[in-house]
C-alpha positions in Angstrom: 104.5 71.5 -26.9 100.7 71.6 -26.7 98.5 70.8 -29.6 96.1 73.5 -30.9 94.1 71.9 -33.7 93.7 68.3 -32.2 93.0 66.7 -28.9 95.7 64.0 -28.2 95.0 61.4 -25.5 97.8 58.9 -25.0 96.8 55.2 -24.9 99.9 53.8 -23.3 103.2 55.3 -22.1 105.2 53.8 -25.0 102.8 53.7 -28.0 99.4 54.9 -29.3 97.2 57.9 -28.8 93.5 58.6 -29.6 92.9 61.8 -31.6 89.8 63.9 -31.3 88.5 67.2 -32.7 89.4 66.7 -36.3 87.5 65.7 -39.5 89.7 63.6 -41.7 87.1 63.6 -44.6 87.8 67.2 -45.5 91.2 68.7 -46.7 93.6 69.3 -43.8 95.2 72.7 -43.2 99.0 72.9 -43.1 98.8 73.4 -39.3 96.6 70.3 -38.8 98.9 68.2 -41.0 101.9 69.4 -39.0 100.3 68.6 -35.7 99.2 65.1 -36.8 102.8 64.5 -38.0 104.1 65.7 -34.6 101.6 63.5 -32.7 102.7 60.5 -34.9 106.3 61.2 -33.9 105.4 61.4 -30.2 103.1 58.3 -30.1 104.0 56.2 -33.2 100.3 55.2 -33.9 97.2 57.5 -33.9 93.6 56.3 -33.6 90.6 58.2 -35.0 86.9 57.5 -34.5 83.8 58.4 -36.6 85.7 59.2 -39.9 83.4 58.2 -42.8 86.2 58.1 -45.3 85.5 57.0 -48.9 88.3 55.7 -51.2 88.8 59.2 -52.7 89.0 61.0 -49.3 91.3 58.3 -47.9 93.6 58.7 -50.9 93.5 62.5 -50.4 94.2 62.1 -46.7 97.3 60.0 -47.4 98.7 62.6 -49.8 98.8 65.2 -47.0 101.7 63.1 -45.6 103.7 62.2 -48.7 103.7 60.3 -52.0 101.5 57.2 -52.0 102.9 53.7 -52.3 101.5 51.0 -54.6 101.6 47.5 -53.0 103.9 45.0 -54.8 101.4 42.2 -54.8 97.8 43.3 -54.6 96.5 46.0 -56.9 93.9 48.5 -55.6 90.4 48.8 -57.0 89.9 50.3 -60.5 91.0 54.0 -60.4 92.6 53.7 -57.0 95.9 51.6 -57.4 97.3 53.2 -54.2 94.5 51.7 -52.0 95.1 48.2 -50.6 91.8 46.3 -49.9 91.7 44.8 -46.4 88.9 42.3 -46.3 88.0 39.0 -44.5 84.6 37.2 -44.3 83.2 33.7 -43.9 85.0 32.5 -47.1 88.5 33.8 -46.2 91.3 31.4 -45.7 93.6 34.0 -44.1 93.6 37.6 -43.2 96.1 40.4 -44.0 98.7 41.0 -41.3 98.1 38.0 -39.0 101.7 37.9 -37.8 103.9 40.6 -36.4 105.4 42.8 -39.2 106.4 46.2 -40.5 104.5 46.9 -43.8 106.5 45.9 -46.9 109.9 46.0 -45.1 111.1 43.9 -48.1 111.1 47.1 -50.3 114.5 48.9 -50.8 112.7 52.0 -49.5 110.0 50.7 -47.0 106.9 52.8 -46.4 107.0 55.7 -43.9 103.5 55.0 -42.6 100.1 53.5 -43.3 96.6 54.7 -42.7 93.9 51.9 -42.4 90.2 52.8 -42.4 87.5 50.1 -41.7 83.9 50.7 -42.8 82.7 47.2 -41.7 83.7 45.6 -38.4 82.6 42.4 -36.6 80.4 42.8 -33.5 83.4 41.7 -31.4 87.1 40.9 -32.1 89.3 42.0 -35.0 91.6 44.2 -32.8 95.0 45.3 -34.1 98.1 45.2 -31.8 100.9 47.7 -32.2 104.3 47.5 -30.5 107.0 50.2 -30.2 110.4 49.2 -31.6 111.9 52.2 -30.0 110.9 51.0 -26.5 112.1 47.5 -27.4 115.5 48.8 -28.4 115.8 51.0 -25.3 115.2 47.9 -23.1 118.1 45.9 -24.6 121.3 45.5 -22.6 124.2 47.8 -23.4 126.3 44.8 -24.5 123.6 43.5 -26.9 123.2 46.9 -28.4 126.9 47.0 -29.2 126.7 43.5 -30.7 123.8 44.3 -32.9 125.1 47.7 -34.1 126.3 47.4 -37.7 124.6 44.1 -38.5 122.3 43.9 -41.5 119.4 41.7 -42.4 117.8 40.5 -45.6 114.0 41.1 -46.0 112.2 39.2 -48.7 108.6 39.3 -50.1 109.0 36.1 -52.2 107.8 33.6 -49.5 105.2 36.0 -48.1 103.4 37.0 -51.2 103.6 33.6 -53.0 102.1 31.9 -49.9 99.3 34.5 -49.7 98.5 34.1 -53.4 98.3 30.3 -53.0 95.9 30.5 -50.1 93.8 33.2 -51.7 93.6 31.3 -55.0 95.3 34.2 -56.9 97.1 33.3 -60.0 100.9 33.9 -60.1 102.0 36.1 -63.0 105.7 35.3 -62.8 106.5 38.7 -61.1 109.6 39.0 -59.0 108.9 40.3 -55.5 111.2 42.7 -53.7 114.2 41.7 -51.6 116.2 44.3 -49.6 119.0 44.5 -47.1 118.4 46.8 -44.1 120.2 47.5 -40.8 119.1 45.4 -37.8 119.1 48.5 -35.7 117.7 51.4 -37.6 117.8 55.2 -36.8 114.5 57.0 -37.1 115.1 59.7 -39.7 113.2 62.4 -37.7 113.5 61.7 -34.0 117.0 60.1 -34.4 116.0 57.4 -31.9 117.4 53.9 -32.5 115.0 51.0 -33.0 114.8 47.3 -33.9 114.1 46.8 -37.6 113.5 43.1 -38.1 110.2 41.2 -38.2 109.1 37.6 -38.5 107.1 38.1 -41.6 109.7 39.5 -44.0 113.2 39.1 -42.3 114.9 35.9 -43.4 118.5 36.2 -42.1 121.2 38.3 -40.5 123.8 38.6 -43.1 127.0 38.8 -41.1 126.2 35.7 -38.9 126.2 31.9 -39.5 122.7 30.6 -40.0 122.4 29.1 -36.6 123.5 32.3 -34.8 121.2 34.4 -37.1 118.2 32.2 -36.3 118.9 32.3 -32.6 119.3 36.1 -32.5 116.3 36.7 -34.6 114.1 34.4 -32.4 115.2 36.4 -29.4 114.6 39.8 -31.1 111.1 38.7 -32.3 110.1 37.7 -28.8 111.7 40.7 -27.1 110.4 43.3 -29.6 106.8 42.2 -29.0 106.7 42.1 -25.2 103.3 43.2 -23.8 104.7 46.3 -22.0 105.7 47.8 -25.4 102.2 47.2 -26.9 98.9 49.0 -27.5 95.7 47.3 -28.6 93.1 49.0 -30.7 89.5 48.0 -30.7 87.9 48.9 -34.0 84.5 50.5 -34.5 82.8 51.3 -37.8 84.5 54.2 -39.5 87.6 54.1 -37.3 91.1 54.8 -38.7 94.6 54.1 -37.6 97.7 55.9 -38.8 101.0 54.3 -37.8 104.7 55.1 -38.2 105.9 52.0 -40.2 109.5 52.9 -39.4 109.1 52.5 -35.6 106.3 50.0 -34.9 105.3 46.5 -35.8 101.6 45.5 -35.9 99.5 42.4 -36.0 95.8 41.9 -36.9 93.8 39.3 -34.8 91.6 36.9 -36.7 89.3 35.9 -33.9 86.0 36.9 -35.6 85.4 34.3 -38.3 82.9 34.0 -40.0 82.1 37.7 -39.4 83.2 40.4 -41.9 85.9 43.0 -41.4 86.5 45.3 -44.3 88.1 48.5 -45.4 91.1 50.0 -47.2 94.7 51.0 -46.4 96.7 53.7 -48.0 100.5 53.6 -47.6 102.9 56.6 -47.7 106.4 56.1 -49.2 109.4 56.5 -46.9 113.1 56.6 -46.9 116.1 54.2 -47.1 116.8 52.8 -43.6 120.1 53.8 -42.0 
């Protein structure tokens, strides 16, 4: 089907499309929202240029696509608890998302999607890589698909967020971070396509296997699921935005721009229980 309210230009055959002809700073019509949802289903991550989104307009944009999620570790700025600050500069000891992951997959109900807007970018570098877990699943052998079907994996935020807090100098408050069990092979709730749903940031083990087998299978899946032919690479510009389907892609932010500054906010949309 053709799009009427947006201009959709695919970036790669498997994942990613640039979207033109729409202003995300103003309220979207029902038709525009439906077409963006359809483009997201078709391409898994959408890229927008020249969108001068403020915190309030980014929050309003996210609400077109569902209820907003509040991050389990980092609170948003005052008045905007749903916004996650994404910031790195000369004083940073780490950056958000510097290894392959699906956002907050440790939640019992992981997010449906995330929208990241950057208002400050380095003169070069700071790209984000996205990789289709649908394409990765499709490329598995039939026998391996059978082996993986029905297995579950534990995803935990404990080691992730405590490590981040220690490096950031953020005081621990004694909170308990989420842990959840999800299928290794997930079915997308809308397209009904199967996809790989483990990632090296949050996944700690495959529950039905001995530890050595679990570790070996996970190592293979992490390598296979991030093969270059399944990837798209986005080069940020000031006031760019990316909207990705957190159910069907992994992503990784590159920290190759130190000591330059890269800064913005992310809003995350609640999802559904994986099956």
